[in-house]
C-alpha positions as CSV (number, residue, x, y, z in Angstrom):
1,Q,111.0,132.2,-99.7
2,V,109.3,134.7,-101.4
3,Q,106.9,133.4,-104.1
4,L,103.6,132.9,-105.6
5,V,101.3,129.7,-106.1
6,E,98.8,128.7,-107.8
7,S,96.3,125.9,-107.5
8,G,93.1,124.6,-108.6
9,G,93.7,123.8,-112.2
10,G,92.7,120.5,-113.6
11,L,90.0,118.7,-116.6
12,V,86.6,120.1,-117.0
13,Q,84.1,119.4,-119.8
14,P,82.9,122.8,-121.9
15,G,80.7,124.4,-119.9
16,G,82.0,124.0,-116.6
17,F,83.6,126.1,-113.8
18,L,87.1,125.6,-112.0
19,K,88.5,128.0,-109.4
20,L,92.1,129.0,-109.3
21,S,93.7,130.2,-106.2
22,C,96.9,132.4,-106.3
23,A,98.6,132.3,-103.0
24,A,101.6,134.5,-102.0
25,R,104.3,133.3,-99.9
26,G,106.9,135.5,-97.8
27,F,105.4,138.8,-98.5
28,S,101.8,140.4,-98.4
29,L,99.9,140.6,-101.3
30,D,97.9,143.3,-100.5
31,S,100.0,146.0,-101.7
32,Y,100.1,144.4,-105.1
33,V,98.4,144.6,-108.5
34,V,97.8,140.6,-109.3
35,G,97.2,139.7,-112.8
36,W,96.2,136.0,-114.4
37,F,97.8,135.2,-117.7
38,R,97.1,132.3,-119.9
39,Q,99.9,130.4,-122.0
40,A,97.9,128.0,-124.5
41,P,99.8,124.8,-126.0
42,G,102.3,125.5,-128.1
43,L,101.3,129.4,-128.2
44,E,103.5,132.5,-126.3
45,R,102.2,133.9,-123.3
46,E,99.1,136.0,-124.0
47,E,98.5,139.2,-122.7
48,V,96.8,139.7,-119.1
49,L,93.3,138.0,-118.9
50,C,92.4,140.2,-115.9
51,L,93.6,141.8,-113.1
52,I,93.0,143.6,-109.8
53,S,94.5,146.5,-108.0
54,N,95.2,146.4,-104.5
55,D,91.7,149.1,-104.2
56,G,89.7,146.5,-105.8
57,S,89.7,147.7,-109.3
58,V,89.4,145.2,-111.8
59,Y,90.2,144.8,-115.5
60,Y,89.0,142.0,-117.7
61,S,89.7,141.0,-121.2
62,D,87.4,140.7,-124.1
63,S,88.1,136.9,-124.4
64,V,87.0,136.4,-120.5
65,K,85.0,139.3,-119.7
66,G,81.5,138.0,-118.3
67,R,82.6,134.6,-117.5
68,F,85.6,134.9,-115.5
69,T,85.8,136.6,-112.0
70,I,88.9,137.9,-110.6
71,S,88.7,138.2,-106.3
72,R,91.1,138.6,-103.6
73,D,91.0,137.8,-99.9
74,N,93.9,140.0,-98.5
75,A,93.2,138.2,-94.9
76,K,94.3,134.8,-96.9
77,N,96.8,136.9,-98.6
78,T,95.4,135.2,-101.6
79,V,93.8,136.1,-104.9
80,Y,91.3,133.6,-106.7
81,L,90.3,133.2,-110.5
82,D,86.4,131.8,-111.1
83,M,86.4,130.5,-114.4
84,N,82.4,130.0,-115.8
85,T,81.7,128.5,-119.2
86,L,84.9,127.4,-119.8
87,K,85.5,126.6,-123.6
88,P,87.9,124.8,-125.1
89,E,90.0,127.3,-126.3
90,D,90.6,128.2,-122.5
91,T,92.8,125.7,-122.2
92,G,96.2,126.4,-121.7
93,V,98.6,127.3,-118.4
94,Y,97.2,130.1,-116.0
95,Y,99.9,132.0,-113.9
96,C,99.0,134.5,-111.7
97,A,101.7,137.4,-111.3
98,A,102.1,140.2,-108.5
99,D,103.2,143.6,-109.0
100,R,104.0,146.4,-106.5
101,D,104.5,149.7,-108.6
102,S,102.0,149.0,-110.6
103,A,99.4,149.8,-107.5
104,A,100.1,153.6,-108.2
105,Y,98.1,153.4,-111.8
106,P,94.8,152.8,-112.9
107,V,94.3,149.2,-114.1
108,A,93.5,149.9,-117.6
109,A,97.0,151.8,-117.8
110,V,98.6,148.4,-116.4
111,R,96.6,146.0,-118.2
112,T,99.6,146.3,-120.9
113,L,102.3,144.9,-118.7
114,K,103.7,141.8,-119.6
115,S,104.1,138.9,-117.2
116,Y,108.0,138.9,-117.2
117,E,107.5,142.6,-115.7
118,Y,105.8,141.8,-113.0
119,D,107.9,141.4,-109.5
120,Y,106.3,137.9,-109.3
121,L,105.4,134.9,-111.2
122,G,103.9,131.7,-110.0
123,Q,104.8,128.5,-111.6
124,G,101.3,127.7,-113.1
125,A,98.6,125.7,-113.0
126,Q,97.3,123.7,-115.9
127,V,93.8,124.0,-117.0
128,T,92.3,121.4,-120.1
129,V,88.8,121.8,-121.4
130,S,88.1,118.8,-123.4
131,S,84.7,116.9,-123.4
């Protein structure tokens, strides 16, 4: 079965750290652009938080720049999201998404792609930042 599976979510105090993983099953992730999206409680899914191209180029939105780091390990067929200095407003369900055609474009152009326009979307991982 072809799918993306997120893991690593949980409850963390403000200022804390969490690491999310996005593992691809049934296909090779190394030719895909991968993005992370967030959906806060009661709100629609946000624009992409960050993304990484197949050549390692990255993009970060202003809301996470300097705090979050996206990386990929093609040998493990997995993309990671390191989240530092977490804030209560980072609370939400985090989704990873993968798109193959976007690999042909600079990451700055891919940032406008909506999550539903990606080829694959994971089931989401809950992140709660609260004291």
